[in-house]
C-alpha positions in Angstrom: 17.7 2.9 1.7 19.5 0.6 4.3 17.0 1.8 7.3 13.8 1.3 5.6 11.8 -1.3 6.5 9.8 -1.8 3.0 13.3 -1.9 1.5 14.3 -4.7 3.8 10.8 -6.6 2.9 11.9 -6.1 -0.8 15.1 -7.5 -0.2 13.9 -10.5 1.6 15.7 -9.7 4.9 12.2 -9.4 6.6 9.4 -11.6 5.7 6.3 -10.8 4.9 2.8 -12.4 3.7 3.0 -11.5 -0.1 -0.1 -10.7 -2.1 1.5 -10.1 -5.2 5.3 -9.2 -6.8 6.5 -8.4 -10.1 9.8 -6.5 -11.0 8.5 -3.1 -10.2 6.3 -3.6 -7.1 5.3 -5.6 -4.1 2.0 -6.4 -2.2 1.8 -7.8 1.2 -0.1 -8.1 4.1 -0.1 -5.4 6.8 1.1 -6.6 10.0 -1.7 -4.3 12.1 -4.6 -4.9 9.8 -7.8 -2.6 10.4 -10.2 -4.5 8.6 -10.5 -8.4 7.3 -8.6 -7.1 3.9 -5.7 -4.9 4.6 -2.7 -4.8 2.4 0.1 -2.5 1.0 1.3 -2.1 -2.6 4.8 -0.5 -2.8 7.3 0.1 -5.5 10.4 -1.6 -5.0 12.6 1.0 -5.7 12.8 3.1 -2.5 10.6 6.7 -3.0 10.0 8.1 0.6 6.5 9.6 0.0 4.0 10.9 -2.8 5.4 14.3 -2.3 8.8 12.8 -3.8 7.3 11.4 -7.1 8.4 12.5 -10.4 7.1 11.8 -13.6 9.8 8.9 -13.9 7.3 7.4 -11.4 4.1 7.5 -13.0 4.4 4.0 -14.9 4.8 2.0 -11.9 2.5 4.1 -9.6 -0.3 3.7 -12.6 0.2 -0.1 -12.7 0.1 -0.3 -8.7 -3.5 1.3 -9.0 -4.2 -0.8 -12.0 -3.9 -4.1 -10.1 -5.4 -2.8 -6.6 -8.8 -3.7 -7.6 -8.1 -7.3 -8.8 -5.8 -7.8 -5.8 -8.6 -6.6 -3.3 -11.1 -8.8 -4.9 -9.0 -12.0 -4.8 -8.2 -11.1 -1.1 -12.0 -10.9 -0.4 -12.8 -7.3 -0.6 -15.8 -8.3 -3.3 -18.0 -5.3 -2.5 -15.7 -2.6 -2.6 -12.6 -1.2 -0.8 -10.6 1.9 0.1 -7.4 3.0 -1.0 -5.2 5.2 1.1 -1.8 6.8 0.7 -0.8 8.8 3.7 2.0 11.4 2.8 4.0 13.3 5.4 4.0 13.8 9.0 0.8 15.6 9.5 -1.0 12.5 7.3 0.7 10.4 9.6 2.9 8.5 7.4 5.0 5.9 9.6 7.0 4.3 7.2 8.7 6.8 4.6 8.5 4.4 1.6 5.5 5.3 -0.7 2.6 2.7 -0.1 -0.9 2.3 -0.9 -3.1 0.8 1.8 -5.8 -1.2 0.3 -8.7 -1.7 3.1 -11.9 -3.8 2.7 -14.3 -6.4 3.7 -18.1 -6.7 4.5 -19.1 -3.4 5.9 -16.3 -2.8 8.1 -15.3 0.9 6.8 -16.4 4.1 8.6 -16.9 7.1 6.8 -13.6 8.5 5.4 -13.9 12.0 7.2 -16.5 13.2 9.6 -17.6 16.8 9.3 -18.1 18.6 12.5 
C-alpha cells in the first residue's frame, strides 16, 4: 500500500532499527518503546490486520511467532516477554499493517488487564 508506513519501512523508504529480516518478515524496534525491549514483527506483504488474515497467511504468521522468543531473548528479554496484536479501532490499532509487538525487560510489565 502506498500510504502504509510499515510498507515504506519494508521498501527501505523509511529507516528502521532492524532486529531481524528475511524474505517474508521484518522485525524492528518501536520508535516509542514502552519497555527496555520493544520491537515489532511484521509480514512484508501488506495485511491490514489480524481480522484480514486468511489460511494463505498461516505459514508466515507461524514463522513470525516462531522467531519471537529467540529475538526477544537476543534483545534482552531473558525472563519473559509479552506479545500483543492490536486489531482494529477498538483495540487501538494505530498502523493498519498487521504487526506483533514484542515487549519485555526486567520487571517492567504491568498486569495485562485489570479486573474491576
